[in-house]
N, C-alpha and C positions, 0 to 999 in steps of 0.2 A: 097904085098909090104914088103920088108925085114925090120926088126927092129934091129937097132944097139944094141948089147949086152953091149956096153960101155956107152950108154946114161943114164941120171939120172933116178932114181927110179920113176915109174909111180904111185905107191901107197904104203901104209904101213898099217899094221894091228896093232891095239892097243887094249889092254884089258881095258875095261871101264865099270863101273857100271852105268846104266841109270835107272832113276826112271820111272816105268810104272804104270799106274792106271789099276787095275783089275775091270772089270765089271762082277760081279758074278750074273749069271742068276738064279733067284729063281722062275721064271714062264716060261712055255713053250709057252706062248702067246705073240708074238712080239708086238701086239697092246697094251697090258697092259704095257709091258716094256716101250714102247715109251710114253705112257700117263704119267707115273710116272717120266720118264727121262725128259720130257719136263717141268714138274713142277720144277724139280731140276735145270735144266738149266736156268729157268726163275729167279731163286734166285740170279744168278750171271752171267748176260749177258756178253758174250765175254770172260769170264774166262776160259771156257773149249775149246775155239776155237783151233783146231789143236792138242788137247791133245792125245798122243798115248795111245791106250787101248789094254788090253789083255782080251779077252772074255773067261769066265770060267763057264761051266754049273754047277749048284747046284746039290745036291744029287738026287733030283727027276726030273731033267730035262735031257732029251735026245736030244742032239744037232745034228740034221741031216743036210744034205747039203742044203735043201730047206730053213730051218729055218735060217741057218747061212747066206745064201745069202740075205734073207730079213733083217736080223739084220744089216749086214754090209752096205747094201744100205741105210737103215734108219739112221744109225749112221753117215755115210758120208754126208748125206743130212743135218744133224744137225751140221756139222763142226767138228766132231770128227774123229779120225784117227785110226781105228782098224788095228793092226799090227800083231797080233798073236792070237791063240786060244789054250786053255789048255785042255788036257785030251780028245782029239778026234783023230781019225785016220788022217794020212796025206792025204788020198784021200778026206775026207770031207773038211779039211782045204784048200786044193788046189783049190777046186771049187770057193772059195771066194778069192783066191790069198793070203792066210795068212800063216804064219809060225806056228809051233807047239811047245808048251812048255810042258814039263813033270813035274809032281810033284810040281805044283805051290803052294807054301805056305801051304802045308799040304793036307790032304785027303778031299774028299767031305763030309765025316761024320763030320769032324771038322768044315767045312764051314756051314753045316746045323745047328750044335750046336750054332755057332756064330749068325746065322740068328734068331734062336729061342730066344736067349738071347736078340737080338736087338728088338724083338717084345714084350718083357716083359715090365711091367709098370715101374719097377725100375731098374737102372743100377746096375752092380755088385758093391759091397761095396768097393772093393779094385781095384786099377788100375792094369792091367795085362801086358800091352804092353811093359812097360819099367822098370819093377820092378827089373830086374837083369842087366840092361844096364848101361854102363858108359856114362856120359855126354860128349858131343862134345863141345870143346871150340874154338871159333873163335875170334881172337884178331885184325884182319885186317878189314877195312871197306868192306862191301858187296856191290859190284857195281851193276849197272843196267845190267840186263841180266844174272847175276850169280844166281845159285841155290845151296843152302846148305841144306843137308839132314842129320839129326841125326837118323840113323837107330837103333832101339831098345833102345833108351835112350832120354835124354833131350838135348836141344841145348842152349848153352850159348854164346851170342855175346856181347863182350865188346867194340864194335865200332859201328858207325852209319850204318844204312841199307838204301841204296838209293832207290829211286823210280825205279820200274822195276825189282828189285831184288826179290828173293823168298826164304823164310825160311820154312823148313819142319822138323817135328820131330815126332817120335812115341810117345814121352812123352811131357814134358812141353817145352816152349820157353821162354827164358829170354833175354831181350835186354837192356843192360845198356848204352843206348844212344837213338837216334831218330829212331823210327821204321817207315820207309816208305815202299813202295813195298807191298809184300804179306807175311803173316805169317799163316801157317797151322799147328796146334798142334794136337796130337792124330790122325795122318793120318791113322793108322791101326785100328781105331775105339775106342780108349780109351776115354770114355766120361768124365773121371776125369781130363784130361789134361787141362792145362791153359797156357795163354800167359801173360807175364809181360813185361812192357816196361817203360822207363823213360819219353818218349815223343811219344804219339800216333799220327802218321800222315799216317797211313797205307792206301793202296788202297783197301785191302781186308784182313779180319781176319777170321779164321775158326777153329773150334774145332770139331773133329770127324765128319767131313762132313757138319757141319752147318755153313753157311757163312753169313757175313755181309760186304757190300761194304762201301766205304768211305762216300758216300752220305747218308747212313743209320746210321752213327755214330753221336751221339749228338755233336753239335758244341762246347758245353761246355767241352767236354772231349778231344777235339783235341788239340794237343800240350802239353798235361798234362800227368803225370804218370798214368798208367791204368793197370787193370787186366781184361782179357777176359776169361770167363768160360761158360760152358754149364749148364743151369738150366732147367731140363726137356728137352723139345724140342726147347727151346729158348736160343739164344746166348745172354749173359749178359755182359755188359761192365761197370766196376766200377772204380771210381777214387781211386787212392792210396794216 
């Protein structure tokens, strides 16, 4: 069937930065990966549903086609959405129907070093993720369905944050108003990141991957000024 050249445009291409979560594989045993992943998913039921993932093998992990197929199937069964894989051949990625990303966030040796630091008993004394980044300032209300990400720095919001909205920052998050929705600070692993708000009514708060849901927040802290930080492996919420 002929298509008129004068008809309206059928599509358009736009440049857009999307936030993707990287699942760095530190073990070649999919069973062990799923056991630990299930424990993490249980901490925040429903939060990860439909989350796009990039799979990235760690320094000592060789990701072949069979392992990739097993991982992708298991992740999809858990409601996650693998969309790409890093640092493997296109032939391996195509077996699972995934795209390929190159040079994702540094070398494997850097990832290995980060993993080793993550296993140490004490975090680094100084925050690294946002030490040179400028803060991102948001002066308009953040509506339901909106996501705001401060890459490489802090996020400052001088307006209310609605339920269903999501704030993300590599550094700290400051909300000079009511914080509903979700707030995730230190998303690149900065354990020194904190969340500050004038009125805590969040659905979920997280620092460096450690989460707490609304029903896990002390009722006495809800609706009040608060600071959220990581102390050891526990997320701590203090009144301000």
